[in-house]
N, C-alpha and C positions, 0 to 999 in steps of 0.2 A: 536269747529270746527264742521261744519255740515258734514253729511255723503254724501250728494248729492247736485248737483246744478240742479234746474229745470228751464228750459226756457219755459214759457207759458205766454200768455197775462193776463192782470188783469181782468179776468172773470172766472167763474167756467168752464163750457163746457168741452172740452176734457182734459184739465189739471187737473180737479178735480179728475179724476180717478187715476191719478198718485199720487196726494196728498193724496187720501184716502188710497191707499195701503201703502204708506210710514207712514202715521199717524197710521194706524192700527198696523203696525209692530214696532212702537215706534222709527222710524228713524227720523233724523233731516235733513232739507234740506234748501238751500238758493234759493230764487226766483231771477232769472237773471234779470228780469225787462223788460218792453216793449222796452226801448231804446236799450238795449243790443240785444234783439231778432232782432229788425229791422237792427241793424248793422251787425249781423251775416248773416241775409238773404240777405243783399245787397252785402256782401263780396264774395270773390272768394271761390269756392268749396275747393280748396287746404288748405284754412285757417279755415275751419269749423271743429269742433270736430268730426263730422261725416257728410257726405254729406246729406243734408235734404232740403226740399222745404218750410216747415213751422213747427211751434211748434205743440205739445210738443217735447222737446228735453231734455234728462236726461243724466247727467254726474255722473257716480259712481266713486267717488273720490278714494276710497280704491282699487278698481279694475282697475283704470285708463282706464275706458271703457265709451264710449258714444253711445247712441242709440236714435233713433227718431221714430215717429209714435206711437200713443197711444197704439194699440194692442200689438205691439212689446215691448214697455216699460213695460206694465202691466204684460205681460207673462214673461219677463226677471226678473222682481221683484218677481213674483210668484215663479219662479224656485230658485232664489238666496236667497229668504227669507223663504223658506219652506212653501209656501202657496198654493202649487198645490197638487191635490189629488195624492194618491199612485198608482192607477191603470192607465194603458194606456188609457183605455176607458174613464174614468172620466177626464183625462187630455185633451183628445181630445174634450170631451163635453165642458169643461171649455174654450178651445180655441174658440170653435164655439160661446159660449155665449159672449165672449169678442168681436169677430168679428160681431156678431149680433148687439151688442151695438153700435159699430161704424157705422153700417148700419142705425140704428135708428137715430143717430145724423145727418147723411148725409141727410136722407129723410125729417126729421123735419126742416132742414135748407134749403131745396130744393137745395141740392148739394152745400152748402156753399154760398147761395145767388145768384145763377144763375138766379133765378126768385124771385119775392117777393110774399108773401101770399096775396090772395084775398079771399073773403068770399066763392066764388065758389070752389077755389082750396082747401080751408080747408074743406068744406063740402064733397067734393069728397074724401079727404084723411082720414077722420075719420074712415071709415070701415077698411082701411088698418092699421091705428094705433091701432085699436082694435085687429086686427089680429096679429100684433107684440106682443101686450100685452098678447094675448092668447098663443103665442108661449112660453113665460116664464111660464105661468100657466100650460101648458101641460107638459113642461119639469120638472117642480117641482112635479107635480102629479105623474109622472112616477118614481120619486125617493123618494116618500114618503112624500112630502110636504102636510100639512094639514092646515086648517084655522088658527089655532093658535099655530102650532107646526111644528118643522122641519125646514130644510134649503134646498136650491135649489137642491143640489146634495146629500143630506143626511149628516150625521156626524154633526160636530159642526160649528158654525159661524166663521170659521177661513180660509175659502177658497176665492180664487180670484173670483169665481162665485158669492158668496154672497156679497162681497164687491162691485163688479162692478154693480150687480143688484140693490143694495140699493142706490148706488151713482147715477146711471142713473135715476131711477124713483123718488127718494126722492128729488133730486135737481130740476127736472122738475116740480113735483107736488107742491113743496113749492113755486115756482115762478109763476105757471100757474094754478089757481084753476079749470079751465075748464078741463085741462089734468088730474088733480087729481080726478075729479069726474068720468071721463071716465075710468081711471085706477081702481078705486074701484069697478066699475060695471063689467068691462071686465076681471079683474084678481084679485079677492079678496084674494086668498091665497098668491099671489106674493105681494100684497099690505101689507098683514100682515107681511110677511117676510121682506119687505122693512122697515117697521116701527121697527121691532125688531133689525135688524142689524144697521139701521141708528141711533138708540138710544144707541148703544154701546159707552162708554165714549169717545174713541179716535175719532170716526166719528161724534159724536154729537158736540164735541169741534171744530172739523174742520168745520162743517156746520155753527156754530156760528161765527167762524172767517171769513168764506166766506161772511156771511151776513154783518159783520162789515166792511170788506175790499171792497166788490163789490156791496153791496146793493141788489137791485132786479135784477141786471144784470145776464144773463144766458150765451148767446153766444155773445151779443153785436152787434153793427152795425145796418144797415138798415134792415137786415133780421129779427133780434129780434123785431125791431120797427114794422115791418109789421105783425109779428106773434101776438104781443100784440094788434095791432089794430083789427085784426079779432076776437081774443079771448075775448076782452073787449067790442065788439060791442053789 
């Protein structure tokens, strides 16, 4: 019997962060599936495990607890699975990193596809994307990250900050070579951290499964198609 049920679409995107934390912690989960997600979203709020507008949604079966929204889920798992730092300051920094990650996802999908990417929009966005990458780079530098050594907030590769960082940048870089090249240039230390953490056996296995299950898909839909069009032009 699985430990959790995860409701997320059949793509990596925001759901992959939840999967990565669970995989790293050695937990098992069941994927609710696209049809079940649609049915929940169309249903009455009173019948939802927790009121939510869209996935991811996680049910912790043992605790009989449901939580939605990627940052909230990841931080809940970090607390309950012992993956948060010991000090208040580092916990707050971890929360910031998780929320920054969510902001990057919003920006690179133009707020969930409110607009589509054009060559001009992408050209204008690249400096901002580099700034986002440098945010991770400077955060790591201030905590002792070096080119081939260390982790984002120091210590060992067992924290939410490292898992979320590696999942964000490795999943994007793996699917978009143009983004990978920008990342290596703008944030070389973070790129090294991303490779080290992404190669940990549980995360490498998860990435291989995502490739098998979802192919090249990242966020899906028209917004991904428009992103691919400008990046492959």
